[in-house]
Every structure is written in C-alpha cells, then in structure tokens.
C-alpha positions as CSV (number, residue, x, y, z in Angstrom):
1,X,24.5,0.1,15.7
2,X,26.3,-0.2,12.5
3,X,26.1,2.9,10.1
4,X,23.8,2.7,7.2
5,X,25.7,1.9,3.8
6,X,23.0,0.2,1.8
7,X,22.1,1.8,-1.6
8,X,19.4,4.5,-0.9
9,X,17.2,4.5,-4.1
10,X,15.6,7.6,-5.4
11,X,12.2,5.9,-4.8
12,X,10.7,2.8,-3.2
13,X,7.3,1.8,-2.9
14,X,6.0,1.2,0.5
15,X,4.0,-2.1,0.8
16,X,3.5,-4.7,3.5
17,X,1.3,-7.8,4.4
18,X,-1.8,-5.7,3.7
19,X,-1.2,-5.3,0.1
20,X,0.1,-8.9,-0.3
21,X,-3.1,-10.2,1.3
22,X,-5.3,-8.0,-1.0
23,X,-3.8,-9.2,-4.1
24,X,-3.9,-13.1,-2.9
25,X,-7.7,-12.3,-2.1
26,X,-8.2,-11.1,-5.8
27,X,-6.3,-14.0,-7.1
28,X,-8.4,-16.7,-5.3
29,X,-11.5,-14.9,-6.0
30,X,-11.4,-16.2,-9.7
31,X,-12.0,-12.6,-11.1
32,X,-8.8,-10.7,-11.9
33,X,-9.8,-8.0,-14.4
34,X,-12.0,-4.8,-13.8
35,X,-15.0,-5.7,-11.5
36,X,-16.2,-5.2,-8.3
37,X,-12.8,-4.2,-6.6
38,X,-12.3,-1.5,-9.0
39,X,-15.6,-0.1,-8.5
40,X,-14.9,-0.1,-4.7
41,X,-11.6,1.6,-5.2
42,X,-13.3,4.3,-7.6
43,X,-15.9,5.0,-4.9
44,X,-13.2,5.4,-2.0
45,X,-11.1,7.5,-4.1
46,X,-13.9,9.9,-5.0
47,X,-14.8,10.2,-1.2
48,X,-11.3,10.7,-0.4
49,X,-10.7,13.6,-3.0
50,X,-14.1,15.0,-2.6
51,X,-15.1,14.4,-6.2
52,X,-18.3,13.2,-7.5
53,X,-17.0,10.9,-9.7
54,X,-13.5,8.8,-10.0
55,X,-12.8,6.5,-12.9
56,X,-9.8,4.0,-12.6
57,X,-7.4,3.7,-15.5
58,X,-4.3,1.9,-16.4
59,X,-2.0,5.0,-16.3
60,X,-2.2,8.6,-15.9
61,X,-1.4,9.0,-19.6
62,X,-4.6,7.1,-20.4
63,X,-6.5,9.4,-18.2
64,X,-5.2,12.4,-19.7
65,X,-6.1,11.0,-23.1
66,X,-9.5,10.0,-22.1
67,X,-10.2,13.5,-20.5
68,X,-9.2,15.4,-23.7
69,X,-11.0,13.2,-26.0
70,X,-14.3,13.5,-23.7
71,X,-13.9,17.3,-24.1
72,X,-14.0,17.0,-27.8
73,X,-10.3,17.9,-28.4
74,X,-9.3,17.2,-32.0
75,X,-7.6,18.7,-35.3
76,X,-7.5,22.4,-35.4
77,X,-7.5,22.7,-31.8
78,X,-4.6,23.9,-29.6
79,X,-3.8,22.7,-26.0
80,X,-1.4,24.8,-23.8
81,X,0.7,23.2,-21.2
82,X,4.1,23.6,-19.5
83,X,7.3,22.5,-21.1
84,X,8.4,21.4,-17.6
85,X,6.6,18.0,-17.8
86,X,6.8,14.5,-18.8
87,X,6.2,14.0,-22.6
88,X,2.7,12.2,-22.0
89,X,1.3,15.4,-20.8
90,X,1.6,17.0,-24.3
91,X,1.6,13.8,-26.4
92,X,-2.2,12.9,-25.6
93,X,-3.1,15.9,-27.4
94,X,-1.1,15.0,-30.4
95,X,-2.8,11.7,-30.4
96,X,-6.2,13.5,-30.9
97,X,-4.6,15.5,-33.8
98,X,-4.4,18.8,-31.5
99,X,-1.3,21.1,-31.7
100,X,0.5,22.3,-28.5
101,X,1.4,25.7,-27.3
102,X,3.8,26.0,-24.2
103,X,3.8,28.2,-21.5
104,X,7.0,29.0,-19.5
105,X,7.1,28.2,-15.7
106,X,7.2,31.1,-13.0
107,X,10.6,32.3,-12.0
108,X,11.8,30.0,-9.2
109,X,9.0,27.7,-9.6
110,X,8.4,24.5,-11.6
111,X,4.7,25.3,-12.3
112,X,3.0,27.2,-15.1
113,X,3.5,31.0,-14.7
114,X,-0.2,32.5,-14.9
115,X,1.3,35.7,-16.3
116,X,3.0,33.8,-19.1
117,X,-0.3,32.0,-19.6
118,X,-2.3,35.1,-20.1
119,X,0.0,36.2,-23.0
120,X,0.0,32.8,-24.7
121,X,-3.8,32.9,-24.5
122,X,-4.0,36.3,-26.1
123,X,-1.6,35.5,-28.9
124,X,-2.7,32.0,-29.6
125,X,-5.8,31.0,-31.7
126,X,-7.9,28.0,-31.2
127,X,-6.9,27.2,-27.7
128,X,-9.5,24.8,-26.5
129,X,-7.8,23.3,-23.2
130,X,-5.1,24.2,-20.7
131,X,-3.1,21.4,-18.8
132,X,-1.6,22.9,-15.7
133,X,1.0,20.5,-14.1
134,X,1.3,20.1,-10.3
135,X,5.2,19.4,-10.6
136,X,6.7,17.6,-7.6
137,X,3.5,17.8,-5.6
138,X,3.1,21.5,-5.5
139,X,-0.2,22.8,-6.6
140,X,-0.2,25.3,-9.5
141,X,-1.9,28.8,-8.8
142,X,-5.2,27.5,-9.8
143,X,-6.8,30.6,-8.3
144,X,-5.3,32.6,-11.0
145,X,-5.3,29.9,-13.9
146,X,-9.2,29.2,-13.7
147,X,-10.3,32.6,-14.3
148,X,-8.0,32.9,-17.3
149,X,-9.5,29.7,-18.6
150,X,-13.0,30.9,-18.1
151,X,-12.5,34.3,-19.6
152,X,-10.9,32.4,-22.9
153,X,-13.5,29.8,-23.1
154,X,-10.8,26.9,-22.3
155,X,-11.3,23.7,-20.5
156,X,-9.0,22.9,-17.7
157,X,-7.5,19.3,-17.3
158,X,-5.4,19.1,-14.2
159,X,-2.2,16.9,-14.6
160,X,-2.1,15.9,-11.0
161,X,0.3,12.9,-11.4
162,X,2.5,14.3,-8.7
163,X,-0.2,15.9,-6.6
164,X,-1.7,13.1,-4.5
165,X,-3.0,13.6,-1.9
166,X,-2.6,17.4,-2.0
167,X,-4.9,19.8,-0.2
168,X,-4.8,23.4,-0.1
169,X,-7.3,26.3,0.6
170,X,-8.3,26.3,-2.9
171,X,-9.3,22.5,-2.7
172,X,-8.1,19.1,-3.5
173,X,-5.4,19.3,-6.2
174,X,-6.9,17.7,-9.3
175,X,-10.5,18.4,-8.6
176,X,-10.6,22.2,-9.4
177,X,-10.6,22.0,-13.4
178,X,-13.0,20.1,-15.7
179,X,-11.0,16.9,-14.8
180,X,-7.9,15.9,-13.0
181,X,-5.7,13.0,-13.5
182,X,-3.6,11.1,-10.8
183,X,-0.9,8.6,-11.4
184,X,-0.2,5.4,-9.3
185,X,2.9,4.5,-11.1
186,X,5.5,2.7,-9.0
187,X,7.4,5.9,-7.9
188,X,4.3,7.8,-6.7
189,X,3.1,8.3,-3.2
190,X,0.5,5.5,-3.5
191,X,0.9,3.1,-6.0
192,X,-0.6,0.1,-7.9
193,X,2.5,-0.6,-9.9
194,X,0.8,0.9,-13.1
195,X,-2.3,2.8,-13.1
196,X,-4.1,6.0,-12.5
197,X,-7.3,7.8,-11.6
198,X,-9.5,10.5,-13.3
199,X,-11.8,12.7,-11.3
200,X,-14.4,15.0,-12.6
201,X,-17.8,16.7,-11.5
202,X,-19.2,16.7,-15.0
203,X,-21.5,13.8,-15.5
204,X,-21.2,14.0,-19.1
205,X,-17.5,13.8,-19.3
206,X,-17.7,11.1,-16.8
207,X,-20.0,8.9,-18.8
208,X,-18.1,9.7,-22.0
209,X,-14.7,8.6,-20.4
210,X,-16.2,5.5,-18.8
211,X,-17.5,4.0,-22.1
212,X,-14.3,5.0,-24.0
213,X,-11.8,3.6,-21.6
214,X,-13.6,-0.1,-22.6
215,X,-13.6,-0.1,-26.2
216,X,-16.7,2.1,-26.4
217,X,-18.8,-0.6,-25.2
218,X,-22.2,0.3,-23.6
219,X,-21.9,-2.5,-20.7
220,X,-19.1,-2.8,-18.3
221,X,-17.5,-6.2,-18.4
222,X,-18.4,-6.8,-14.7
223,X,-22.0,-6.4,-15.6
224,X,-21.6,-8.5,-18.7
225,X,-20.1,-11.4,-16.9
226,X,-22.1,-11.4,-13.5
227,X,-25.5,-10.4,-14.9
228,X,-28.3,-12.9,-15.2
229,X,-29.1,-11.3,-18.5
230,X,-27.3,-12.6,-21.6
231,X,-23.6,-11.8,-21.1
232,X,-22.9,-11.9,-24.7
233,X,-25.2,-9.0,-25.5
234,X,-23.5,-5.5,-25.7
235,X,-23.4,-2.7,-28.1
236,X,-20.2,-0.9,-29.3
237,X,-21.3,2.8,-29.6
238,X,-17.8,4.3,-30.2
239,X,-14.3,3.4,-31.3
240,X,-13.1,3.3,-27.7
241,X,-9.7,2.3,-26.2
242,X,-8.6,-0.3,-23.6
243,X,-7.7,1.8,-20.6
244,X,-9.3,-0.2,-17.7
245,X,-7.5,-0.8,-14.3
246,X,-7.8,-4.6,-13.3
247,X,-9.1,-5.7,-9.9
248,X,-5.7,-7.2,-9.0
249,X,-4.1,-3.7,-9.2
250,X,-7.2,-2.1,-7.6
251,X,-6.9,-4.1,-4.5
252,X,-3.4,-2.9,-3.8
253,X,-4.7,0.5,-4.5
254,X,-7.6,0.5,-2.0
255,X,-4.9,-0.5,0.7
256,X,-2.5,2.1,-0.2
257,X,-5.3,4.9,-0.2
258,X,-6.0,4.0,3.5
259,X,-2.3,4.8,4.2
260,X,-2.4,7.8,2.0
261,X,-2.4,10.4,5.0
262,X,0.3,8.7,7.0
263,X,2.6,8.6,3.8
264,X,2.2,12.1,3.1
265,X,3.2,12.9,6.7
266,X,6.3,10.9,6.4
267,X,7.3,12.6,3.2
268,X,6.8,16.1,4.7
269,X,8.9,15.1,7.7
270,X,11.7,14.2,5.2
271,X,11.3,17.2,3.3
272,X,11.7,19.3,6.7
273,X,14.8,17.5,7.5
274,X,16.3,18.1,4.0
275,X,15.3,21.9,4.6
276,X,16.9,22.1,7.9
277,X,20.2,20.2,6.4
278,X,20.4,22.5,3.6
279,X,19.3,25.8,4.7
280,X,21.7,28.5,4.8
281,X,24.2,27.0,2.5
282,X,25.4,29.2,-0.4
283,X,25.4,26.6,-3.2
284,X,21.5,25.3,-2.7
285,X,18.3,26.8,-3.4
286,X,15.5,24.8,-1.6
287,X,12.3,23.7,-3.3
288,X,9.6,26.1,-3.8
289,X,7.1,26.3,-1.1
290,X,3.1,26.5,-1.1
291,X,-0.1,25.3,0.5
292,X,-1.0,21.6,0.1
293,X,2.6,20.2,-1.0
294,X,2.4,16.6,-1.6
295,X,6.2,16.2,-1.6
296,X,6.2,13.6,-4.4
297,X,9.7,15.1,-5.2
298,X,12.3,17.0,-3.3
299,X,13.8,19.0,-5.9
300,X,17.2,20.9,-4.9
301,X,18.9,23.4,-7.0
302,X,22.6,23.3,-7.3
303,X,23.4,26.9,-8.0
304,X,25.3,27.5,-11.3
305,X,26.3,31.0,-10.2
306,X,28.4,29.7,-7.3
307,X,31.6,28.1,-7.7
308,X,31.6,24.2,-7.5
309,X,30.7,21.1,-9.2
310,X,27.6,21.4,-11.4
311,X,24.3,19.4,-11.1
312,X,25.3,16.5,-13.4
313,X,28.5,16.2,-11.4
314,X,26.9,16.1,-8.0
315,X,24.4,13.2,-9.4
316,X,27.5,11.3,-10.4
317,X,29.1,11.7,-6.9
318,X,26.0,10.8,-5.4
319,X,25.8,7.6,-7.3
320,X,29.2,6.8,-6.3
321,X,28.2,7.3,-2.6
322,X,25.4,4.8,-3.0
323,X,22.5,7.1,-3.3
324,X,20.1,7.3,-6.3
325,X,19.2,10.6,-7.6
326,X,17.0,11.9,-10.7
327,X,16.2,14.8,-12.7
328,X,12.5,16.1,-13.1
329,X,12.1,17.1,-16.1
330,X,14.2,17.6,-19.2
331,X,12.0,20.3,-20.5
332,X,9.9,19.1,-23.5
333,X,11.0,22.2,-25.7
334,X,14.7,20.6,-25.5
335,X,13.3,17.3,-26.9
336,X,13.7,16.8,-30.7
337,X,10.3,16.0,-31.4
338,X,8.6,19.0,-29.4
339,X,11.5,21.4,-30.6
340,X,11.1,20.4,-34.1
341,X,7.4,20.4,-34.3
342,X,6.8,23.5,-32.5
343,X,9.7,25.4,-33.8
344,X,11.3,25.9,-30.5
345,X,14.9,26.8,-29.1
346,X,16.4,26.4,-25.7
347,X,16.1,29.9,-25.0
348,X,12.2,29.8,-25.8
349,X,11.5,29.2,-22.1
350,X,14.2,30.8,-20.1
351,X,12.7,30.0,-16.6
352,X,12.3,26.3,-17.4
353,X,15.7,26.1,-19.0
354,X,17.1,27.6,-15.9
355,X,15.3,25.5,-13.3
356,X,16.4,22.3,-15.5
357,X,20.0,23.0,-15.6
358,X,20.3,23.4,-11.7
359,X,17.7,20.8,-10.5
360,X,18.3,17.5,-9.2
361,X,15.6,15.2,-7.3
362,X,16.7,13.6,-4.1
363,X,15.5,10.4,-2.5
364,X,12.1,10.9,-0.7
365,X,9.8,7.9,0.2
366,X,7.9,6.6,3.2
367,X,10.1,4.3,5.2
368,X,13.1,6.4,4.6
369,X,14.6,6.5,8.3
370,X,16.7,9.4,9.8
371,X,19.9,7.6,9.2
372,X,19.3,7.5,5.4
373,X,18.1,11.1,5.4
374,X,21.3,12.1,7.1
375,X,23.5,10.2,4.6
376,X,21.8,11.8,1.6
377,X,22.5,15.3,3.2
378,X,25.9,14.8,4.2
379,X,26.8,13.3,0.6
380,X,25.1,16.1,-1.3
381,X,26.7,18.6,0.9
382,X,30.0,17.1,0.1
383,X,29.3,16.4,-3.6
384,X,28.5,20.3,-4.1
385,X,31.6,21.5,-2.5
386,X,29.6,23.1,0.0
387,X,31.9,24.0,3.0
388,X,29.1,25.0,5.4
389,X,27.1,27.9,6.5
C-alpha cells in the first residue's frame, strides 16, 4: 500500500448515501422549508439529549440570541462569558443592548474558571445571565457554576456549540442551565451545513423562542400551509426574527443524529492516538481532560518555555507538510471591538492569553484513518523540534 500523502484537512464532514437520499426525499416532496421533517428532527434531538423541548434554528448564533431575548436580556443588563470563545457568544448580548463582563478561563483549561466567575459576580452590578462555553467539547464545571448563578440570581445559557454529544455524571452538556445551544456548522461532529438547536426545560422560554424565530407570528408556517383552515390568517404578536431551520437541512440532521454515538467513538479514538503519540514529549502539553469530552477539538499546546519553534511556526510547517491546523480561539479581549468597548488589555485575562499563545487545533474528524493520524503526529513532532522522549 502506498503511503498516504494527500492533504489532511483540519475538519471534514462525514456524509454518505444516507444523507444524500434524505435530501433528495425532501427535494422531491415539494416542501423545502420548515415543516414535518424539522419537527421530527426536534423531537428526536430532544429525546437524544433528554430535554423536554428542542427548537431547530439556522445557526447557534441565532439560538444564543433567541435564548437571551426570551430571558428578557436588554439595555442596562450585563452578561458574563469567557473571552476564550468565538465572537458570536458575546455579540448576541450586544444585539440586545446589554453589556459584557468577561471571566478568565481556569489555569490549564479553556473553560470558564468558577473561582474567577465568583469574583466577577461579586464585583459587577446588574448581571442577568452567564454564558459558560464548553470549549473543544469539554464540559465546563457546571456543578460549580450553577450554584453561583442561583446565588446571584443569574440565568445560565450554555454555549454548547462544541459539546454535542457530551455526557458526564452531571448530565448532558447543554441541558443543565436555563437553555443550551448546539451548532451544526460544517466542522461540527454532526452537521447540517449551517444550523443549530436550542434546548430548554422551561416551557415559557420554549414558547417565546418558537414564536420569535419565525417573525413573531403565532402560527407555524407548516400549520398555515397544510391546515384546512384559512392559511392566510395569522397574527404578528412580536417583532421577531427569521431564524428557522428548513426541512432540507433537518433531513441531513436526522441522519447525522443517528450516527452521533459512532462519530463520538471515532473522535475519542483519534484523541487517544494523539495522546499516545505526544505524551512524554517535553515540548507538548496535552489537552485538558474531564468526564464527557466530546472531542470537537484536539487542542495541543506547544510549550513556549521550552526551546524550539513557536506555535505559529509549527502551524506553517504543518501546512507545508500538507496538514491543516487551526487556532481556537483568539480571545475576545484581543479583538479591537471588545478591547475598546470593555477597556481591556492583553494581560486582563492572563490564563486565556497564555493558552491562546501556545495552542493549535489538530485535525480530528470521523473517517480519519490511522495512516493520517500517524502523519499528523510525525509532522507535528518534526515541526516542533521535538527530538523524542
């Protein structure tokens, strides 16, 4: 067998004829937008996650916006989240007129530090909501975060964009707070290309989000166009949004959902192979561990306190070797908008800064065979100047 020399992308969706047939079935049905397929996807997802309600949306960003809006977040309120996240986590609060307060990540972790959170809550007025981010698929310490939120009268919206299908002794990541939001973006473990899901056990929140995702109209489009009653009669009860997920994407999601546990097992096996390949090497810090890791990312740290090429040089060398790598994330307090608005400096969150400066994300996707995993390990070791154990 010839050696594998093809380009290894950072991420690749895993789809086959089942997803293709599902999409063709919807195309041939004559109904493409939100309808029976999306309703079925919501029901199946809710059962999978163990949540009373699941609402399909066109992105996780939309889901976060809907959740905060349903909680009544607005001008004068403050939302606390981590700087170690994608900008949408914080931006949705600004869309509602709220301000942000950031909480550093824990040492040697990419997730919100409960100890730092307690200090932020004690020193910040008008905090109405907390958004913990389950970075890379590792659940935050919700056993510590939730009591703090209750003590300070804050709602909790879990950014679980990376966390599906994460299960831990505390429960299914995303289902522990007032609402949880998942992403089905093209790089995620299960994907619809674009899309997301919001889960909640609160019927009032669910009803509000359901109405607001479709222009604030009191009748679902599926009901209006399939009911024998007058399809043209409806009432606009709120100034809503256009955040619904169409059936053609939900059809892919239903197939992907049936494969979720297998996908997780494959990603876990790749992470274990990486661990074995990098353990004991002086230049590397392995990703943080914990129960219920979904392994959306394999985040390897290139130690800056050891001699050798830095993180950026390693990524460049990997690219030259035909391997895609990425960085998750550039912390928000380093971004011009957030640093200027919140009056932040790079050293404002030292743990987040330290993690960012050393971290790269290696390829991890279902269908990635042992040959490719071995190539990534060999190329990373060589690029980092690591001589061996």
